[in-house]
C-alpha positions, 0 to 999 in steps of 0.5 A: 617080576614086578609091574610098573603102572605109569600114571602121570598127568595127561592134561590134554586127555583129561580135558577131553574126558572132563576129569582132573585125574585120568587115573581116577576116571570112574568106570563101572563104579570104580576108578580106571586105574583099579582095573589095571592094578586088579589085572596085574595082581591077578597075573601069577607072573607079577609079584608086586605093583608099583604105581608112579602116581601122586598123593591122591593115588598114594592115599587110595591104594594105601591099604592095598597089599603088594601095591606101592605108589611113588610120586611120578616125574614130569615125563614118562621116563622120569616116572620110570626112574622114580620107581627104580628104588622100589624094584630090583634094578638088576632084574631081567624083566620088569613089566611096564604099562599105562594106567588107561587099559581097563580091559586088561585081565590077569590072563592077558598079562600072563599070556603076553609075558609067555609070548616074550621069547626068547628071554634075555632081550632088553625090550619086548614091544607088543603090536596088534594087527588092525584085523585083530582089533576090527574082529574083536572091537570093530568100533575102535579107532587106533593109529596104525603103522604100515609094515610089510607084515600088515597094518599094526598098532602099538600096545601099551604093555611092555617087558623091559630090562630096567638097566638097559632103559637107563642108557637111552634116556634122551631118545626115549623121551623123544620117542614117547613124546612122538608116540602118536605119530609114526612118521615122527617116531621113524624120523627120531630113530633115524633116516634108514627107518624114515625111508623104509617107513615112507616107502612101506618097506619097514618090517619087524626084523628091520625095526629090531635092527634099527632100534639096536643101532639107534638106541643100543637095545636088543629087542623083539616085536611081539605080535599080540592077539589081545587087542585089550593091550592096545585099547587105551582110553584117550577120548570119549569114544574109547570110554564108551567102548570100554564101558559097553565091553565091561558091562557085557563081561559082567552079564556073562559072569 
């Protein structure tokens, strides 16, 4: 399957981190997005990587094999649309991820794909429990949603069926814009979801049913034991955590 890295501008985060291009944030001597691309290329399940980025990234990755860079759109959904001419729109699976996950590895990508069972659904959405995050990265600060199953945060790597996403563009735009606010997301999906969320009665099977009714998509919530899928770099404390973790990995090698 192909993998897509969404790498549009994120001005708020770039201001917090003091950079003009988040993807090129230097970490351990190389830009942050390179860690993501390295992880994807190291995963046997991935054939090629398509980056929805800009002219700077296009120049940076010009000599890389199995990597193509397109010009991203104004929004995440527009960026997704910009990569479709470079992949098989009729494919059953396409991996999507953000450009700010430098702790990813090829093995984590491979294991996540293996967890996406049964095959044939439209969207596989990973969640990581608060307990898992705190066990491996006690200093990390994430936004958690209270489900019946426990406290979980969303991951930033998804498995999707390309054609299915095209049919729900408008709501997808709103959901992505509200991704930092669980209450706003619940409100966009619908009153049933909002009521269950507000009363703490929302569970994973309900999410799948509500998502199907609201968006027309089939899917699965994938409980993921890999916190690296959820640890994105949005603030200086995230950057410090990532730098420390990568340094430890280098020492271990």
